[in-house]
C-alpha positions, 0 to 999 in steps of 0.5 A, a space after each residue: 048694559 056697560 056705558 060706552 061713550 062715543 066720540 062726537 062725529 066731527 072729532 071722530 072724522 078729524 082723527 080718521 083723517 089724521 090716521 089717513 094722512 099718516 098712512 098716505 105719508 108712509 105710502 109716499 115714503 115707500 113709493 119714492 124709496 122704490 123709485 130711488 132704489 128699485 133693487 130690493 137687495 140694495 134697499 135691504 143692504 142700505 137699511 142694514 148699513 144705516 142701522 149700523 150707523 155707517 155711511 152708505 156707499 155711493 151706488 151708481 144709478 142706471 143712467 150713471 152706469 150707462 154713462 160709464 159704459 159709454 165712456 169706456 167704450 169710446 175710449 177703448 175704440 180710440 185706444 184700439 185705433 191708435 194702436 192698430 195703425 188706424 184701421 178704423 176709417 177716418 170718417 168714423 165718428 168714434 168720439 161720438 160715443 164718449 160725447 154721448 157718455 158725457 151727456 149721460 153723465 150730465 143727466 146722471 148728475 141732474 137725476 142725483 140732484 133731483 134725488 137729493 131734493 126729494 130727500 130734503 124737500 119730501 122724504 125727510 119732512 114726511 119721515 119727521 111727521 111720522 116720527 113726531 106728530 103722528 106718534 104724538 097723536 097716537 099717544 094722545 089717542 090712547 090717553 083719550 081711550 083710557 080717559 073714556 073708559 075711566 069715565 064710563 066706569 065712573 058713570 056706571 058706578 054712579 048710575 048703579 049706586 048713586 053717591 056724592 063721592 061717585 058723582 064727584 069722581 064721574 065729574 073728574 073723569 069727564 073733565 079729563 076726558 073732555 080735555 083729552 078730546 080737545 088735545 086730540 082735535 088740536 093735534 089732528 088739526 095741526 097734523 092735517 093742516 101741516 101736511 097739506 101745507 108741506 105738500 103744497 110747498 113741494 109742488 112749487 
């Protein structure tokens, strides 16, 4: 039976937790993206524009669209009244519509600022984590798997036909494997700790 070295349980657990952390980061990115751009067609359009390295056109949020509509309606009422012999009763507060529109604009501005803070404080760090630490860890795991296979092959060869040079080769492969394990453990711990600290900072 061919040898297949198993990772120590604590190492396997850390790597599994690091993978889980990456998957949850991707879920958070998708969740925030769906919240900020609820229309799938708009998301596809913005993605295509980003691929073309072009600026995404300013897109009105629903609250901004409502504000513009109310402002327009209020102005139309005022304009209609001034050109139609003030047929709207004087005690009718048509300017209230415009004022509500002004409030909606302020709410829209607050929402826009909130979206910007989500990008700078949450989405950008998450995406950097996916593009850098998570990708690097995946590369290290691949190197670890290759080192494991090489070591197991060397172990089987030495077991079937013991020779001094084969024992040396086995020991060399084991050193490479142990080093790969240490690298993966160090990087997975950095990944998990980094994401935990980042999310704690976002909650402040």
